[in-house]
N, C-alpha and C positions, 0 to 999 in steps of 0.2 A: 529528399525533402527540397523544399523551393530554397530554404535558407541557405543549404550547402551550395545550390546552384548560383545564388546570388553570391555568397563568399568567393566561389571559384572563379566568377568574373571578375571580381574586385582583385583577387589576387594576379590574375591574367593582366588586369589594367596596370598595377603596379610593376609587375615583371617586364610589361611592354615599354612604360615610362621610363625603367631604367635602361632598357637596350636602347631607345632613343636619345637618352641623355637628358631626359626632362627631370629624372630623380637620380641622385647619386646610388652607386653600388653598396647598399647597406643591406644588412641581413632582414629579411621581411619577418614581421611577428605572424602570430597565427591571426586569420581574418575572422573577425568575429561580427555577425550582423543579427540585430534583434528588431522586434516591432518598436516602433516609436510610442512614446507615453501618449501623444495626442494624434488621432487619425488624420488630420490635417496635414500632418508631416510625411505623410507617404505611406507605404506598406513596411518598409525596413529602413533601418540606419545603422552607419558604421562609425567606429571612432578610430578607423585605421589610420587617417591622417595624422590625428593627435598622437597616437604611439609610434609614428614614424619620425616626428617632428626633430626630437632630440638628436637621434642618429643621424639624420639627414641635414640637420642643422637649417631647416627651412620652416616657415611659417605654417602652421596647420590650414588656416585657409588655403595658402597657395597649394600645397599638397593635395588637398581635397579637391582643387579646381583641375590639378593635373590629372587626376585618378578619372575625374569624370569624362576629361577630354581624351583619356587613353583606353575607356572600355572599348572591348571589342564589340563588332557587330553581333546582335542577338536577338531572339524574338521575346525576350522576358521584360525588359526595362523599358517602359515608356518614357519616364522622365528622370532626371537626376539633378539635384542642385545640393549647393553648399548652405549649410545652417549653422548658426550659432558659432561656437569657437574654432569650428572645423569638422564638423559632422559631415556626412554625405548622407542625404536621405534620398531614398530611390521610392519611385512609384511604378507598380508593374503594368504592363499591357492588359487590356481586359481578354484580348483573344486568347494571351498566354494563360490567363487563370482559367478561362472556360476550357482550355485543354487539359488543365492540371486537375479539374474537376471530373473529368471522365476517367481518372486513374481510380477514384473512389469506387465506381461501379464495375471496373475491372477487377480490383484486388479485392473487393466485397470484405469479409470478415477479417482479411489480413492488412486492409487498409491501416496503415498508422505503423506496421511492424518495421523493424529495422534490424541490423546485423551489429549492434555495438558489442554482444558477448562474443562475437565470434566463434559460436559453438564450444564456449569453455563450459566449465560444471561449476554449479553454485548450491550451496544447500541453505535453505530458508527454515530455521528453526523458530517456532513460535507458539506462544501459550504454554506448552509443558507445565501447567501447574501441578503440584502436588497433588496425589491422589488421596487427599485427607479432609476435602470438603468440596462442596458445589462450585462450580465455575461461577463468577459473580461478572458484574458489568465492565471491569478491568480488563478482564480474559477477553471479552467480547471486542473489545478496542485491539487488543494483539491480534486477534483471529482476524479482524477486517484488515487490519494493516498488512498482517504477513501475507494472507490471500492475495490482496490486490497488489502487493509488492512483487509475489511469486509470478503473477501475470504478466506484470509489468517487465520484469525481467525474461519471460519465457516470450514475450513478443519481440525482445530487443536481442534475439540471439544466443540466450544463455539456455545451456540444458539445467532445469531447475528440478531439484528435489525438495519436496515439502515435509518436513518432519516434525514430530511430536514427540518429546522426551519424557517417558512415562517414569516418574521418580519413585520407582518401586524398591528402594533400598534406603536405609539411612534411619537416623535416630527420631524423626518424625513420624515413622510408621509406629514405632512402639508406642509413641503417644497415642496415636490412631487407635491402636489395638486396645491399649489399657482403656480408652475412651470407650470403643464399643462394648467391652467386657462389663464395664460399669453399667452401661446403659441396658444391656441386655439383663442383667442382674437385677436392676430397679424394675424392669418390666415384669420380672417375676415376682416381685414384692419383697426382694431381698435388700439387706443394707449394702450399700457400694456408692462410693464417692467418684467422681470425674477428677481425674488428676488436674493440679492448678496448671500445668503447661498442656492440658488435653484440649479436646474441643468441644465447647459449649452450646454449641447450636441445636436449634430444635430438630434438624434433619436427623441428626445420629441418635436423639431420643428416639424419634419415630422409628429409625431403621434398627434400635434395640428391641423395640416392640415386635416389629419383623420377624426378628430372629427368634424371639422368644416363642412366637407364633408357631414357626417353621421347624425349630429344632427341640422346643420344650426345654428340659433339664440336662440337655445333652453335656453343655459345657460347665454345669454346676459341679459334678463330680470330679470332670478333669483337673488334672495339675495346673494351677493359674498360668504358668508358664507357657505350658502347651496350649491352653485356651488362647492367651493373648497371641500366640504365633498362628494359630489356625484362624481366628477372628481377624487378624491383620490380613492374612492372605486373602480371605472371602471378601472384606471391606475393600480392600485395595482394588479387587476385580469388579466390584459393585461400582466403586467411585469412575474407574476407568471407563465402564459401560456407560455411564451416566455424562462423563465429558465426551465420550464418541457420540451420543446422542445429541448433546448441546451443538456440537460441530456439524454435524449432518442438519439439524434443524436451521443452522446459521448459513448452510451451503457452503461450508469449508471443508474440502478434502484434501487428506494426506497420503503421501506415497510410502511412509513409513511410520508406524509407532514404535520407537525405539525404546527398549526396556534397558534401565540402568543395570538392572542385577545384572544383565549380560557381563557387564564390565568385571563385576565380582567374580562371577563364576570363570571368567576366562584369565583372572588374576592380572588384569591391566592396570590394577592401581598398583600392584607390586611393581608392576614393570614400569610405570611411571616414576615411583620414588627411585628404583634403580637409576633410570635415565637420568633423572635430576642431580642424584648423587655423583654418577659418572661425570656430569658437568660442571660440577662443583657448587650446586645451587641449593643443598640441603646442609641443614646444621641440626644438631641435637642439644637441646637445653631444656631444661625444667621437666625432664622426664618426657619430652615429645618429639616427634620430628617436623623440623620447620622446613618451609621453603624460603630460601631467602631472596625474596622478591625485590627487596630493596636495592639489590646489586643490580636490578633491571630497571630502576627508576620509581618503583611503587614506594608509597608512604611508610609502609611498614610489612615485616616478614609475615606469613601466613603459617598457621598449623597444617601440616599435611597428615600427621597420625597423632591422636592424642594421646595422653599419658596412660590412657587405659587400654592402648592398642587399637581403638577404632578409629578408621580413618575418618577425617574431616570431609566436609562437603567439597572443598577446594580439590582434593585428591580426585573424586569421583569427576569432577568438573575438568580438570585436566586429561584425565583418561579418555573422557567422552570427547573432548576436542582432539587429542591425538588419534583417535579412531575416525573423526571426521577428515582430518588433513592427510594423516599419514598411512592409515591402514584404507580407508575408502577412497583417499586421493582426491578430495574436492580441491578446485582450483580457488574458490572462494568461499567464505561462510558466512552468513548473515545471522545473528542471534537478535531476536526481539524481546527485551525485559521489559518488567515493570519497574517504576520509578524507585521502588523499595531496593532495587538490586544497583544502583546508581554507585556505590562504592566499591562494588564488585569488578567493574569496568578496568580498572589499571590493572589488578592483578592477574584478570584472565589475559589481558594484552601482554603482559609479563611472563606469563605462563606458557602461552604459544611460542614465544620467542625463546624461553628455556628449553623448548624441547626441539628447536630447530625450523621453525615455522616463521616465515617473516609475518610481522605483526599486521602490515597492512591488508594480509589476505583475510584477516578476521574484521569485521565490521560490526559492532554492537548498537543497537539502536533502543533507545530508552523512551518509552511511552509515558507520559505524564496520566496523573488520576483522571478519573470519569466522576462527575457529580451527576447525579440523577435528580430530575426536578419534575414535579408534578404542579403545573399552575406556578404559584410563588411559592410553594412549599418545597424545601430540600428533602430528599429521602436519605437518610441517615443510613451509613453503613459501618459496620463493626464487627470484624472477624473475631474478636476475643468475647464480646457480648453474644455473638452467634446469630445476630440478626442480617445477615448477609442478604442482599436482593440477588436471588438466583438470576443469572443470565437466563435460563430457561424461561424465566418469569417476565423478564424483558422481552423476548423474542415472542413469547405467546400474547403480551400486551401489545406490541407495536408491528410486529411480522418481521420477517427477516429482511426484507429489501430496506426497511428504514433503519433497522439497526447497521447493515453493512453501509449505507451511505452515510448516516449519521457520523459511525466511529470513524469514517475515513476524511470527515469533510473538515477536520483540523489537523494542522501540523501535530507530528508526535509528540513534538517537545512541548507543546503547549497543554494547558489543563482544558479540560472539555466539559461543558454543561450540556447536557443531554436532556431535553425537553420531552418528557414522554408524552404529555399531551399533544404538544406541536406535531411530534412524529404521526400523529394518528389523524390529524386534520387533513381534509379532503378539500385543501384550498391552496392557492398560489403561496401561503405564507409557509408551507411545508414544503422544503427544496426538493426532497425526492419524490413527491407528489407532482411538483412543478415541473421536473425533468421528465418523469415517465408521462405527463401529459401531453408535454411537447412531442414525444415519439407517437403517441396514440394518435395526436392530430395530424402528423405527417402520414400516418397509415391510413387515415380517414381520407386524407386528400388523394392517396393513391387508389383508393376503393372508389371513391367518387368518379375518379377520371377514368377508372376502367370502365365503369356503369355507363359513362358518357360515351365511351368510344375513343378517348383521348390516348394517343401513344405518345411515349417520349420521344424528343428530337433534338436537334443540335442546340446547345447551350449558348444563349446570347445574352450578356451581362450588359443590358441597357437601363437598368434602373438603380437606384441607390441602395435600394434594399438588397436586391439579388446579387448585387456585387459585395455588400457588406457580409452576407450570409456566405457567398462563395469562399471570400477571403478567410472567415472564421472557420470553415470547413477544412481549408487546406492547412490551417496552423495545427490541426490535431497530431499529425506525425511528430511535430516540434514538442508537442506537451509530452506526448509518450516517450520520446527520447529523452528530455531533460527530465520528466519523473523519474525514469529507470536510472538515469546517471547520479541523480542526487538521492535515490532511495526514499522518495517522498510519493506518499499516494495522494495527497489532498490536490494537488494540480488537477488531477482528473476530475474531482468533484466541483472545483472552481470552474474549471472549462465546461464541464457538463451544464453548470447554471447560467453561464454567459452565452451558451448555444440556446439554451430553452429561452433565454429573456429575448433574444434577437427573434426566435420563433413566434412567441406569444406577442410581443409588443409591437413587433414590426411586420414579418415575414407572413402571418396569418392574415393581416388585412391587406398587404401590399401585392402579394405573390399568389392572387387566386389563379387556379388552374380551369376550373368549369365555371364558364360565364353565367353571371347571374341573370335570372328572367328579365329583370327590370332594365337591364342593360345589354341586350342582345349583341353579338358580335364583339364584345371587350371580356376578357383579352382575344386577339386574333388566334387563329389555330396554330401559328408558327409560334407566339409566345405562349400559349398554353403548353405547347409541346416543349419549350425552352424550360419552362418554369417546373414541369413535372421531373424533367431531368435533375433540377436543383433539389426539388422535393425528395426524390427517390435517394439522392445522395446524403440530404440532411439525415434522413431516417437512418441510413446505413451508419452513419457517424454516430449518432445518437445511440444505436443499438451497441457498437463497438465500446464506446466509452462506459456505457451502462454494464456491459459484459466484463469489462475489465475490473471493474469496482465489485462486481458479483451481485448486481441488482437485475431483474427482470426488466423487459423492454416490452410492454402490454400493447397489444395491438388496438386495443379499445378501453376506455374508460369513461365513468361518469362525467357529463360535462359540467364545468364549473358554472353554477347559477349565475345568470345574467350574461353569459357570453352567448355569442352567435356562433350557430352552425357552421360547419366546414363548406367551403365551396370548391 
């Protein structure tokens, strides 16, 4: 990355200044460089001088001047100056920038990749909804976030496994089976009531009718306990198949759908209790078995085995994480949970520590709620009332691409308002359409250039717009690196929109490749060849960032009304 090259030059400058006696022999901090807030301040800036000031006992401005004076000869930096309280602002040479753009075309789909992970393994587990109901919009946000983060980590040198936990064991499945039996009996005209803690949505009512049509009176004469057990199994598989279909429709792929029942079959929960007891983290009181998580900083102890001998959900969660870290040996695990699991974070961290795993190897990302909106009207969601807006309906309404882009366009820790009407607009107001249209425009320029017999040539940055576009393209690897390091997908959406804005507002008009008939000879063949190279790079970067988000990069789209044709 360019940023790393500049940081290395600054470190070498500081070391050279120390060797020559211009700076005292003090420990050098990590050199960080960032784009300045204002373009007129150059391409990069560093606060290294201010960070050195206390140890060196010199004024930051003085240190900044010494750093500039001591910069080694290089092809990258055209100009450096002291700014503000001691910042060093740096401007890059156009020739250097042009050479760096060539890397985009050389690296192609791998442009932006890095080796941050160093080949270590990471498991990303996301969505993992109970197979008791249809997936809703919140699940879509988790899916888009998890898939994009997995893509980022894979592009950053991690060996990634994408996993969905199928919760096919536990007390909620009993409630599911009882609900399905009641709906089935109702469909046959028999008296039956859905349990208060059951599922009251229309979907299971319709499913009950389907079962009645398929199986007739099969479950009427059956022992109720046997009927509930069999209907639970059938309903779970039905729900899992629907969840799989929703993920496929959203373009989300998993490496493994892990069954919780496997943990029970292998007696992993018993092993976890034994292990925790051995380490002194188990207490027995009130007829139950407790995990003494307060000993590890949690705010309260938590039940492992209830008084009736049935394991609590925490026991299964600990067994699952033991399987992740100890049995399968992942170096790092990332769980993506909904906002209703916020209170579970501290006990899960305590749990992995209790089984001998460093807590920092587990990262839990909490995503906040999604509010669906149509125009000025909020679409209400209520699990208990059963009027959930199914994720499949959202995908069908606005499309996979809009879902994937919108769901990652906000930080996971912020509430999201998803405007369904906006997501369908074919206008610049719709951010996903705006970015995809930028890619289609770049593709049209390449087609028109090919039709005119124009070939790409050496890049010459001689225009304010081509220089601005080149700099923005070269920032993409830094966006990927930072997003992967911070486990945030929304910087990808921000960057894509910023790049699209430069293309639509400036480059489209300023960087014509094919001369207009009204102005023959403009641009010159050399300029056309140079600009074509830049447009090829822009198209590649747009394709890469859209692919990272999980959005298609169309070659052609309907032209926005009132806008001119490509040149």
